[in-house]
C-alpha positions in Angstrom: -6.0 -24.3 44.1 -8.8 -23.1 46.2 -11.6 -25.7 47.8 -15.1 -24.4 48.6 -16.5 -25.6 52.0 -20.2 -26.4 50.2 -18.8 -28.1 46.8 -15.5 -29.6 48.1 -14.0 -29.2 44.6 -11.2 -27.6 43.7 -10.8 -24.6 41.1 -7.9 -22.9 39.3 -7.5 -19.4 39.9 -6.3 -17.4 36.4 -2.5 -16.1 37.5 -1.3 -12.9 36.0 2.1 -13.1 35.0 4.4 -11.2 36.8 6.7 -9.2 34.9 9.3 -7.9 37.7 9.7 -11.3 38.8 10.6 -12.5 35.5 12.8 -9.5 34.6 14.4 -10.0 38.0 15.4 -13.5 37.6 16.3 -13.6 34.1 18.8 -10.5 34.7 20.3 -12.6 37.2 21.3 -15.1 34.5 22.3 -12.4 32.2 24.5 -10.8 34.7 25.9 -14.1 35.8 26.9 -15.0 31.9 28.5 -11.4 31.0 30.6 -11.5 34.0 31.9 -14.8 32.9 32.1 -13.9 29.7 34.9 -11.4 29.8 37.5 -11.8 32.1 40.6 -9.5 32.8 43.4 -9.9 30.3 46.8 -8.2 29.3 46.8 -5.4 29.1 44.8 -5.1 32.1 43.1 -1.7 31.2 41.1 -2.5 28.4 39.6 -5.6 29.9 38.8 -3.3 32.8 37.2 -0.4 30.7 35.5 -3.3 28.8 33.9 -4.7 32.2 33.2 -1.0 33.5 30.5 -0.5 30.8 29.4 -4.2 30.4 28.4 -4.6 34.1 27.4 -1.4 34.6 23.8 -2.6 35.3 20.8 -1.4 33.1 17.6 -3.3 32.4 19.0 -5.9 30.1 15.9 -5.8 27.8 17.8 -7.1 24.9 19.8 -10.0 26.2 16.1 -10.8 27.9 14.1 -10.5 24.8 16.2 -13.0 22.9 16.0 -15.3 25.7 12.4 -15.0 25.8 11.9 -15.3 22.1 14.1 -18.4 22.1 12.2 -20.2 24.7 8.8 -19.2 22.9 10.1 -20.9 19.6 10.7 -24.0 21.7 14.5 -23.5 22.0 16.5 -23.8 25.6 18.1 -20.8 27.4 21.6 -22.4 26.9 21.1 -22.1 22.9 20.7 -18.3 23.1 22.8 -17.0 26.1 25.7 -16.5 24.0 24.2 -14.5 21.5 22.1 -12.7 24.4 25.6 -11.5 25.9 26.7 -11.0 22.6 23.4 -8.5 22.0 24.6 -6.7 25.5 28.2 -6.1 24.5 27.2 -4.3 21.1 24.7 -2.5 22.8 27.0 -1.4 25.9 29.8 -0.1 22.7 27.1 1.7 21.2 26.4 3.3 24.7 30.3 4.1 25.1 30.4 5.5 21.6 27.2 7.2 22.0 28.5 9.2 25.2 32.0 10.3 23.7 32.9 14.4 23.2 32.2 14.0 19.8 29.0 12.5 20.0 26.7 12.8 22.6 28.9 14.3 25.2 27.6 12.9 28.2 29.1 12.3 31.5 26.9 9.6 33.2 25.1 6.6 31.8 23.3 4.3 34.4 24.0 6.4 37.2 27.7 6.1 36.8 30.7 8.0 35.1 30.8 7.4 31.7 33.5 5.3 30.4 35.6 7.7 28.8 35.5 9.8 31.9 36.9 7.1 33.8 39.5 5.9 31.2 39.9 8.9 28.7 38.6 9.0 25.0 41.0 6.7 23.7 40.2 3.7 25.9 36.7 4.1 25.6 36.9 4.2 21.9 38.9 0.9 22.0 36.8 -0.9 24.5 33.8 -0.2 22.5 35.7 -1.6 19.6 37.0 -4.4 21.6 33.4 -5.4 22.7 32.1 -5.4 19.2 34.6 -7.5 18.0 34.4 -9.9 20.9 30.5 -10.2 20.6 31.1 -11.8 17.2 33.9 -14.1 18.5 31.4 -15.1 21.5 28.6 -16.1 19.2 30.6 -18.4 17.1 32.8 -20.0 19.9 30.0 -20.2 22.8 27.0 -21.3 20.9 26.5 -25.2 21.7 23.5 -27.8 20.3 22.6 -25.1 17.4 23.2 -25.8 13.8 26.1 -24.3 12.4 23.9 -22.8 9.4 21.7 -20.8 12.3 24.7 -19.8 14.1 25.9 -18.0 10.5 22.4 -16.5 10.3 22.8 -14.6 13.7 26.2 -13.5 13.0 25.0 -12.1 9.8 22.2 -10.6 11.4 24.3 -9.0 14.1 26.5 -7.7 11.4 24.2 -6.3 9.6 22.1 -4.6 12.5 25.3 -2.7 13.7 26.7 -1.7 10.5 25.9 1.1 8.0 22.6 -0.4 7.3 21.5 -0.5 11.2 22.9 1.6 14.3 25.7 3.3 12.7 23.6 4.7 9.8 20.9 5.8 12.4 23.4 7.4 14.7 25.1 9.1 11.6 21.7 10.9 10.3 20.8 11.7 13.6 24.3 13.8 14.2 23.3 15.6 10.8 20.2 15.8 12.0 21.0 18.1 15.2 20.1 21.9 15.1 17.7 21.4 11.8 14.2 22.7 12.3 12.7 20.8 8.9 13.0 17.0 10.4 9.8 15.3 9.0 8.6 12.2 11.0 9.7 9.8 8.1 13.5 11.2 8.6 12.8 10.8 12.4 11.5 7.1 11.8 14.1 6.3 9.9 17.1 7.3 12.3 15.3 5.6 15.3 14.2 2.5 13.4 18.4 2.2 12.7 19.7 3.6 15.9 17.9 2.1 18.4 15.1 -0.3 16.9 17.5 -2.4 14.8 19.1 -4.1 17.9 15.8 -4.5 19.8 14.6 -6.3 16.2 17.8 -8.0 16.1 17.5 -9.2 19.9 14.1 -10.8 19.0 14.9 -12.1 15.8 18.0 -13.9 16.7 16.3 -15.7 19.2 13.7 -17.0 17.1 16.4 -18.2 14.8 18.5 -20.0 16.9 15.1 -22.3 18.3 14.7 -22.9 14.4 11.8 -20.6 13.9 10.0 -20.7 10.5 10.2 -17.9 7.9 6.6 -17.1 8.8 7.2 -16.8 12.4 10.3 -14.9 11.9 8.0 -12.1 9.8 5.6 -11.7 12.6 8.2 -11.6 15.5 9.9 -8.6 13.4 6.7 -6.6 13.0 6.4 -6.9 16.9 10.0 -6.1 17.5 9.8 -3.1 15.0 6.9 -1.7 16.8 8.0 -1.9 20.3 11.8 -0.6 19.0 9.9 2.5 17.8 7.9 2.7 20.8 10.9 2.5 22.8 12.4 5.5 21.5 9.4 7.7 21.4 9.4 6.9 25.1 12.8 7.6 25.7 12.4 11.1 24.0 9.4 11.8 26.5 11.6 10.7 29.3 14.2 13.0 28.1 11.6 15.9 28.9 9.6 14.6 31.8 11.8 12.5 34.0 14.5 13.7 36.1 18.7 12.7 36.2 18.1 10.5 38.8 15.4 8.6 37.1 17.2 8.5 34.0 20.7 7.5 35.6 22.0 10.2 32.8 21.5 13.8 32.1 17.9 14.5 31.4 17.1 17.4 28.6 20.1 16.4 26.6 18.1 16.4 23.6 16.4 19.7 23.7 20.0 21.1 24.3 21.3 19.6 21.3 18.6 20.7 19.4 17.6 17.2 18.3 14.5 16.4 16.4 12.5 14.4 18.6 8.7 12.9 18.3 7.7 15.1 21.4 9.1 18.4 19.4 7.1 17.1 16.2 3.9 15.9 17.7 3.8 17.1 21.4 3.9 14.7 24.5 0.4 13.8 24.6 0.6 12.5 20.7 3.7 10.9 21.3 2.5 8.9 24.1 -0.9 7.9 21.9 1.1 6.6 19.3 3.8 4.8 21.5 0.5 3.1 23.1 -0.7 2.1 19.3 2.5 0.8 18.4 2.8 -1.4 21.6 -0.9 -2.6 20.9 -0.1 -3.2 17.5 3.2 -5.6 18.5 1.0 -7.4 21.0 -1.4 -8.4 18.3 1.3 -10.2 16.7 1.5 -12.6 19.6 -1.8 -13.8 19.4 -1.5 -16.9 17.7 0.9 -18.3 20.6 -1.5 -17.8 23.6 -0.1 -17.6 27.3 3.7 -18.8 26.1 4.3 -15.2 24.7 3.0 -13.4 28.2 6.7 -12.5 28.5 6.7 -10.9 25.2 3.5 -9.3 25.9 4.6 -7.7 29.5 7.7 -6.4 28.0 5.9 -4.6 25.5 3.5 -3.0 28.1 6.5 -2.5 30.4 8.1 -0.2 27.5 5.0 2.5 27.3 5.1 2.4 31.1 8.5 3.0 32.1 9.6 5.8 33.9 13.3 5.1 33.5 
């Protein structure tokens, strides 16, 4: 509130949404919930391996998107937190497996040694499997104050997202495309819509489902998340060329070395960046009807195209 000496009246100044503050606060909530979600059991090595990667940091973008969408649709954070944790468990599984020698063969993730470099390939595979299975158990057992049919919808959505119709299918086509020079934009879009975009879309949509969103709202939020998902991958492709190992927290230039088809290899850096910005603008347009309540989702969309790590 501001008081002018002449008029003695109070005037409301518009406040800009502070994404950094929002992300840091939400990340603390997510980190706390993740730490509580898995304790050390027997055999201790597998639990230690699962926790090693699950608690290794990162932006926690997927759980935060789930929480933000649930709140936007009128739900409470507590309703969505088990699903938010499950999304991060699934994402962590995909990273553990993606880093394996038989896949992308990377030594570092989020600035730390990858799981298989610490625990061996065998335990890393099992840690990913354990996280994937536990994600579904956690949603089913820990979600409170949500109708059972909505929890079932979330479980089904997560299953489709991670399976052959989603993440797994995208990863297979990604591996098959390595070294090929005739990959089209359509094929590349399919890879990334499934490998990266599907989990981002599930993060938004499951948050909406838990809050009881209508089919019309879910369709609108699906378009938002599909656009930010593809923009996210385009920016990842750009950063693989332009960022350092330290900025990425993993080895830069891996896509080029593996002769992977990327958006910059098809379109060049400038056109790729322009396409990412276009997608984000289309995503933000889906939120017009929600006013300032959608500021977190708008700001996250903008962050996706401006990040440097």
